[in-house]
N, C-alpha and C positions, 0 to 999 in steps of 0.2 A: 732777744732780737734774732739770734741765730736760729732759734727754734721756730720763730715766725716765718723766717725766710724758707726754712725747710718745708713747712706746711704749705706755703704759697707755691713752692716748686712742685710739691706733690699734687696740689690742686690743678696747676697748669698741665702737668703731665696727664692727669686723669681726664681733663677736658679734651686734650689733644687726642687721647685714645678713643674717647667717645666720638670725636669728629671723624677719625679714621674709620671707625666701625660704621658710622652713619653713611659716610661717603662710599664705603665698600658695598653696603647694601643697595645704594641707589645706582651705582655705576658698574657693578660687576655683572656684565651681560652674560657671563659664562655660567652663572648660577642657575640652577633649575627653577628656583622660585621666580627669577626674573623672566625666564622663558615662559613659565606658566602664566604669569601676570599679563604678558603681552600676546598670548595666544587666544584669539576670539572663539575658537572651536570649543574650548573648555572653560569658558568664562563662568558658567554656573558652578562647576566643580571648584574653581579657584575661589569663588565667593564662599563656598562651604569650608574650604581649607583656611581661608583668611579669618573666619570667625572662630576657628578652633585653636586655642592657645597651645595645646600639646602638639598639634600638627605644625604650627609655626616654629616651635622650639626644635622639632625633629628636622624640619627643613633647614634650619640654621646650623645645626650642630652634628647631624648624624648622616652616615651613608644610608641610602634607602632606594627602594623601587616604588614608584607611584603608578598605580593603575587608574587613569583618569577617564571617567565616562565623558563622552562628547555631549554637547548640549542636547542633541536629539534624544539621547538616552534619558535625560531628566524630564523631557517632555512626555515620555512614556510612563514615567513613575506615577503610580496612583497614590494620592494622598500626600500629606505633608509629613516629613520624618519627625517622629516624636523626639528623637535625640540626634540632632545634626552632627554633634561631635563624634558620636559612635559611628555614624555612617561614614564620616570623613576618615576616621582612623582605620576603618576596615579596608580602605583602599591603599594603605601604606604598609610596606614591609621593610625590615631593617637590613636586608641583604640586597645590594645592587645586582640585578640580573638583566643581561641582554636577552633578546628573543631566543637566540640560539642556545642559551643556557637554561631556558625554562623547560621543565619536564625532563631534563637529562639526568640530573642528580636528585631532583625533588618531584614528587607527584603533588606535594602540597607545600605551602609556605605559610608560616605563622605571621599574622598581621600585628600591627601596633596597638590594636584594640585590647584593653585589659582582659586578661584571661588567655590572650594569644590565640583566638580562634583561627583556624587555617582557611586559606583559599586554595581551591583545588585546580591543578593544572591538567589540561587534557590536550594531547596532540592528535589531531584528526588528519590522517593522510589524505592528500589531494592529488589530482592528476599532475599538476605542475609544481605545487608547493604545499607543504603541510600547513594546516590551520591550527592556531593556538587559541585555546579557550581558557578563561579564568572563571571558574564556576560555570555559569551558563552564558557568559559574555564572550563575544569574539574579540580577540585582540586585532587591531587594525595595523597590519605590518608596515604600510607605507607612511603611517603617522606615528610610528613608535621608534624605539631605540634613540630617543632624544636624551642626550647626555649633558649633564651639567657638572661643573666642578666647584667645590667650595674650599676656599682658603681659610686656614685657622691662624690665630695669632701665635699658637704653639703647635708643633707637629706638622705632618705632611698634609697636603690637600686630599680631600676624599671625593668619591664619585657618587652621583645620584642619577638615576635613570627613570625616564617617564615613558609609559606605554599608554596609548589611547585605546579604549574599549567601547563597545556599542551598547552596553547595558550597565545599569547601576548595580553594584554588588550590595546585597542586603544581608546583614549578619543575623544569626539566630540567637536571640537573647531576650530575656524578659523585659517588659516595659518598666519604666521607673516607678509606676504605681503598684506593681505586683508585690505581694507579700514575700514570696519566695524569689530571691534574685538568682537567676541562672545566667552565666556569662558565656560558657563554652561547653554546651551539653553534648554528650554522646547520644546515640540513638535511644538507649534505654532512659537516660535522663530526660530526653525529649518526650518520650511516652509518659513518664512519671509526672512531668511538669507542663504538660501540653497546654492546659488552660491558662497558665501564666505567660506562655511563650507567644501565643497567637490569640488575638481578640477576634471573636466571631462565634458562629453557631456550630461549627464543626466540633465533634467529639470523637475520641478514639478509645473510649472506656471499654467497649466490648472486646476489642482486639487485645488491649492491655491486660484485661482479666484472663483471657485465654492464654496469653504468654506466661502469666504468673501461675495459672493452673497447671500447665505442663512444664513449669520450671525451665523456661527457655530464655530467661533474662540475659544469660551469659552471652548468647549470640548477638544481642544488641549492644553489649558492652565491649565486645571484642575490639581490640586496638587494630589500627591499620586503616584501610580504605575499603568500604563496602557500600552496596546500594540496598536500601530498605524500602519496601512497599507496605504502606500501612493503610488498611481500609478504614474509612470513617464510619461512624455509627449509623448514618443514614442508609448504608448498604447492607445492614444486617436484618433485612426483612425475611419472612418465610423460615424463621428459626435457623438462620444460617449460623448463628453463634454455636448452636448445638452440633453442627457438622465439623467444626474446626478441631483438628487434632495436631499433634506435634509435626507430622509430615507436612500439613498445610502451612503451619507457621514457618517451617524451614523453607517451604516453597515461595515465601515472600522475601527471601534474602539472596542476593547475588554476592558471593564472597570475592574479595580481592579485586573488585572492579568498582570505580566511582563513576557512575553514569548519569550525566546531565542530559536533558532531553535534546538540546540543540546539537551538540557534537557527536552524540551516539548514532552510529549507523543504523538506519531503520531496517527492521526485519532480520537483524543479525542475532542469532540465538546465544544466550549466555546460560551456563549451568547454574542451578540453585543449590542451596544446602540440602535439598531433599534428595540429591543424588548420592547420598553417603553410602547407600547399599544397593544391591541389585534388585530390590523389590520395586521401588518407585524411581522413575526418572522424569524430572521436570525441568524444562528450559523456559527462559523468559526472553522476550524481545519487545522492542518499542515499535510502534507503527503509528501511522497518521492518516487522517482524512483531510483532503483539501476541498473547501467550498469557496469558490471565487478566490478571494485573497486571504481566506481564513484557514488556519491550520488547527486541527483538533488532535491532540496527543492521546494515545492509548498505550496501555501495556497489556501484553497477552501472555498467559502462561499456557504452555503446551505440555500436557501429560503424555509423554511418549509411551511409557510403560506404567500401567496402573494395576489396581486390584479391585476387589468388589466394592470398596468404599471410595476409591479414587479412580473414576472412569477415565478412559483415554479421551483425548480431545483438547480443544482450545477454549479457554475462558478469556474473554475480552473485557477489560475494565478501563474506564476513562480515568485519566489523571486529573483529579479535581484541584490539586495544588502541587505544583512541581518544584523541584530544584531547591529544597530546603537544606542548606549546608549544615552539617554537624561535625563534631570532633573526629568521628571515625567514618566519615563518608557523606552520603547524601540521602535524603528521604523524599519520597514522593507519596502524597496522599491519594488514594484511589477510591472510586465510588462504591466498590464492592470487593469482597475477598476473592482471591485467585483460587483456581483448582476446584472450586465448589460448583457442582452441576446440580442445580435444584430448580431450574426453570424449564418449562416446555418450550417448543418452538415458538408458539404464539406469544408466550410470556417474554421470551428473549427478544422478540421483535418489539414488544411494547416497552420493555425495559430500556432498550436503546433509544426509543422515542422519548421516554420520560426523562432521561438523564442528560441528553445532549441537545442543546437548544441554541437558537440563534440570538445574537445581540445586534440591535440596530446597525449602526455603521462604525462600531468601535473596531479599529484595525490598526496594525502597525507593520512596518517592513522589517524583516530580519534576515537571517542567513540561511535557514533551511529552505532550499529551492529558491533562495533569495527573498523569501517572504515568510513572516511569522506573525501571528495575530497578537494584539494585546487583549487579554481576557480577564474576566472578573468572575469569581465564584458565584454560583447560584446560591450557595448556602452561607457564604460569609461576606461581611461588608468589606469594602476596600481597606487595605491595611498598608501602612507605609513600609512595613518590614517584608511583606510578601506580596508585591504588586503584580507579579507575572503569574497568573493562575491559568493553566491551560483548560479552562472552561469558559464558556461565554454565557452571559446572563440570560436567564430563562425569559422567554417572550411568549405569552400565551397565544399570540396571533401567528407566530412563525416558528413552528417546530422544525428542527433540521438535523435529525440523527443520521448515522451512517446507514441505517436500514429503515428509517421511519417513512421515507417516500414510498417504499414498497408496501408497507402497511397501509399508508394512506390510499394507495391505488386500489387495494382490496376493499377498503371501507367505502370508497367512491363508487364501487360497483353495486352497492346496495345488498339485497338479499343473496345474490349470486356470489358476491365476494365473501359474505359471512358464511355461506355454505362451504366455500372453498377453505376457509380457515377451520371450520369444524372438521373437514376431511383430514386436514393436517393434524388436528388435535387427536383424532381417533386412532391414527396410525401409531404403532409402538416403535417403529423403526423407519422414520421418514428422513429423506435427504432433500433439503430445499436449496436450490441455487437462486440466491436472492440478489438481484441487480442492485448495485450501489446507487446513490442519489444521482450522480452525474450520468449514469447510464439511462436512467429514466427521464432525465431532463434533455430530451433529444427531439428534434423536429419530426423525424420519421416516427418515433414512438408516439408523439402527441397526435399525429394524424391517425394512427391505428386506434387510439382511444375513442375516436368518434363512433366506432362500431363496437358496442359493449360486448357482444357475444364473441366477436373475433378477438378482442383484447383479453377476455376471460380465457379463451383457448390458449392464447400466448402465455398467460401467467401459469396455466395448468401444465404447460410444457416444462416448467421449472421445478416440478415436484416428482420425486421417485418415492413410492411407498414400499414398505416392507423390506427396506434395504438401506443400511447405513454405509454409505460410500465414502469411507475415509480415503485419504490420498494413498496410504499404504495398500489399501484394498484394491484401488484402481491400478496401481503399479503391478501388483501381483497378477491381477486378471489380464493385464495388457501385455504380458511377456510374450505370448505366442500368437496373439491375434488382437485386432482392434476391439477393445471392450465396449459394449453397448448395453443399455438398459432401457426398458420401456418407461414412458411417463404416464401421467393421468390422461393424456390424449391418445386415443387408439391410433396405432400406426405411426406415432411420433416417438422415435427413440433418441436417446442421447448417446454421443460417441466421444470417447476420451483419448487424450494423448498426454503423456508426461515426459518432459524433457529434463534430464538431470545433467548439470554441469558442475563438477566438483561437489560441494555441499549444497548447492542451490537446486531446488526442484520447482519446475513450473508446470502446473496442470492446466490444460485447456479442455473445454467441453463444447461440443457442437450440437445444436438443436435447431431444426428448421432452416439449415443453411447458414446459420450464424455461429461463428467460432468466437467464444468468449474465454478470457483468461481468468482463472481463479485468483483473486487478489488477496483473499483471506480464507484459507481452508479450515475445515474441521472445527468450527464453533460448536461446542458441545451443549446439548440440551437433554432433558430427561427422556424424551421420546424420539431423539434423532440428532441430526447435525445440520448445520448451515454452512454452505460455501458462498462467500460474497464474490460476485463476478462483475466484470467491467462492461458488459453489454447485455441487452435484453435478447434472449433467445427467440427465434421465430420471427424477428423483425429484420428483414434484409437490409444490410448496410452497403453491400458491394455489388459490382457488376459480375457477370459470369467470368470475365477475364480475371478480375481481382480475386475471385473465389478460387478459380482453377490454379492460378499462379501461386497461391499461398497455402493451398491444402496439400500436405505431404503425401496423402493417399492418392492424389491425382497427378503426381509429379511426372510419371511416364507419359500420360496423355498430353500434359502441357509441353513437354519436350518434343513430342511428335508434332504438336500443333504449331511449333515454331517454324516448321518447314513450310515454305511457300507463303509465309505470313498468314496462315490460317487463323491463328489466335487473334490477330488484330481486329477482326470483325466482332469479336465477343465483347468489346467495350462499347459498342454502339448502343445508344439509349433511345433511338427512334424506332427500334424494332423489338419484337418479342421473340425470344429464343426458347426452344426446348432441346436440351443437349443430353443425349444418352451417352454418358462419358464412361469409358472403361476405367476401372481402378488399376492400381499397380498390380494387384493380384490377378486381374483379368488378363493382362498382357503376359504374366508369367505362365498362366494356364494355357494361353494360346500358343506360347513358345513351345510348350511340351507337345501340343497337338500338331503345330505347323512350324517346326523349328526353322526351316529354310526361309519361309515366307516372312516370318516375324523378324528374323535377322536382317533381311533385306529392307524391310519396312523402316527400320530405324537407322539405315545407312543414308548418308547424305546424297548419294547418287540416285537414290530411289525416293527423293522428297516429293516428287509428283504423285507417287502412289500413296504416300502418307497423307497428302492433301486430299486426294479423292476418297480415300478410305474414311477419313474423319467427316467428309461431306455427307456421307451416308448416315452419320450419327447426329446431324444438326438439322433441326426443324425450325424454319422461320415462318411465322404466321402472325395474324393479328392478335392471337391469344396464345396462352400456354396450355400444354397438355399434361395435366396431372395424371397419376395412375387411376384415380377415381373417374376422371373425365374420359380416359381411354376406355375404361370398362363401360361407362354409360353410352359412349358412341358405338361400341361393339353391340351392346344390347339393343340399341335403337336400330342398327342395321339388321339384326336378326329378326326383329319384329316386322320389318319391311320386306323380308324375303323368307316367307314361311314355306315356300315350295322347294327349298334347297334340299339336296340329296342327303347330306350328312347332318342330322340334327344334333348329334353329340359333339361335334367339333365346332367351336365358335368361329364366326366369320372374322377374318382380319380386317382392320380398317387401314386406310391409306393416308399416311402423313407426308406432307410435301417437304422433302429434304433438299439439300443443295445438289444432291446426286440422285435425281429421279424421285422416287417415293419409297417410303418405308412401310412395308406391309406387315403389320403386327397385330396381335391381340394380347390382352393381359389377363392372367389368371391370378385370383387371390385365393391362396390355399389356407385352410384352417389348421394345418399341422403346425403346432407350436415349435417343433424342432427346426422347421425351415426358418422361422423368424430368429430363433436362437443362433442358428449357424450362419445365416446369410444377412441378418439385419432387418429383413422385412418378410412379409408373407406373399409378396408379389413375384410372379414369374412372367417374363416376356416370351411369347412364342414368335419366333422368326425363322422362316425356312424350316429346317428340321431341328433347329436348336431350341433348347429350353434354357433361358438365361435368367438366373435369379437377380433380383434388384436389391443391391446391398443397402443403398440409401435412397429412398424415393422422395420426390417432391422437395428438393433442396432449393429454397427460394432465394433469388437474387433480385436486384433492382430492375434488371432488364430481361428477366426470364426465369427459367427453372432448370434444375439439373436432376437427372436420375443417374446415380452411380451404379453401373452394371458390372456383373462378374464375368462377362465374356464379350469381346467386341463383335460387332456385326461384320463378320469377315468370312469369305469363302476361300477354299484352297486355290481356286483358279484366279483369284483377284490379283495376285502378284506373280505373274509369270512373264518375265521380260527377257528377250534375247539380248545378247551383248551388242549386236549390231544396231538395235533400235534404242539402246539405252540413252545415248546422247540426244537423239531426236526427241524422245519422250521427255527428257529433262527440260529441253528448250521449250517444247509445247506447254509443258506444265508451268514453267515460269511465266510464259506469256499469258496463259489463262489466269494465273494467280494475280498478276498485275491488273488485268482487265476486270477481274471480279472485285478487287479492292477499290478500283475507281468507281464501278457501278454502285457499290455499297455506300461509298462516301456521298454520292449524289442523292 
């Protein structure tokens, strides 16, 4: 009887304990599990957790950090997860960490998934606050640091923390049907077991064999955190496998940096393992191309110092599968090996066209420039474990590579375009300035295309033959003078400027009045290099005022033109201007010849004289006067006056300027040294002066500019007595206001 009472008492005590536990689960609003259950933003993730027994146990009894993808992240997930439990456990860690604790003591945290595969923490500095990334997912700070406490029947309460992220974390592990089960591979184990880790048509056998051949397995086994770029077999055309050596293998590894595509600063260089001695130096950086709302990710290797087998220059490879986390870092699969230069200029253009292609309307919003695409590999089927592939599906009707529009433009020109390509192929040292897609997709450019011959000339202006113009070459040549080179179009030169701020260098090139920025320099080919630029040269985008105000070579003339509002008229689009504008060097030369006059000219009290001096340089007419047209007008005048006394001296023509007329004629000299020293072979004859034209025929939307090496200025132009100074200034101001009003009408 006593024993029966004891059993009954124990049963009642057990039931009461169960009731307390049950009530505690239902009513403890401070628990993280309760907060997750009631949060509609992560309902899909909670469903995943709810179906995972291990996750439920962990939530009930262990301290942890939960990285919860919001519902929108699951909507971007391609395919159905093969193992939902593994996916759920990969978002849990057994150490509670607030945002401010992430990345301080740990660059990675082991997850609750069997094998303990890590997730990698990246802190990306921002203007106002740092961004935190978990693998490639951005942590949402305003929706994170959600703290729950859990009471235990024995012991102290423990803390659990939830952070929301904008992308689903996908572990790298073999599928359940694979013969070889791999749970937490390092980079070499990934290479060895690639076929079991990812289902699809990608292969990495060629690169793996070269790693084994040169006994470089150890660099892929090295512990710590590193970034590995692995070329897929599809990129081993043209016997590329035979070109790979130990330097090139080392050039595919960035040591001691775990770089995911989204948090990594674009165009920021990172040294590779190939920099271990003084013979070869290779850096790697990430870059992107944006098309509408689609972002295409690339990696580029830049061989700064090479040798006979490893030439200088940049090799650009598309990332075909990004952000594959491994035990010792992250892997990116790329469409071809880095450092290998085995394509001609034409083949390089075609290769970009073949590998980078558009996909219907598949897009997604992300954090890089607030936008990032959802992409699917051309070569592999959608896979639950690697859904975010920085490729977009091949569409035979819509090719869209970073350079393919340029190639399409040439093909559309028919035989002339094909002849242009053959010219590029025949040259052994060609430099091509290739406009990117967005530069060609412009209304002004489209209007030029209607004139096939004119457009062909525009494209030919982008080619320099027999000269590899690396950025370093331009910097060296630009030290003491403005560097210029001739193009395929006679009389059309390119002019360069390089601005260096710290470690950042920006090169600009001007052709035909258009100043373009080189957004990707030094792409290496067997027969030359390509610079990708952001504008089409020779197609004017700006008015004369915009051109003058932004060209550093014309800064002095622009400053002078600010006097009496002379510059204001240069923005008018209802008139055509021909502006003979002195360069900075021209004013320096004039100061040597007329020091007192030039000094006065740039003084505020003499602004009237600055105004009237520049009036002599500006022609307003119904049409513009190119150097060639001035020569033609001169010749026509000579034919009409055969009885003139001096047959050896050409007759000047009269151009209507704002200050009377400009009596000039133009001589085109055949002396190559003149063009080499002054930029063109044209010389303007005015009065007794012979003025070289540094840059002729700079086209703008409302006229044309000729940059000259000496102003149209006489010694007697600026002789003003002190008594008449104030009167002259007042008269000048009144005339300037009147002229501005007349121009506006």
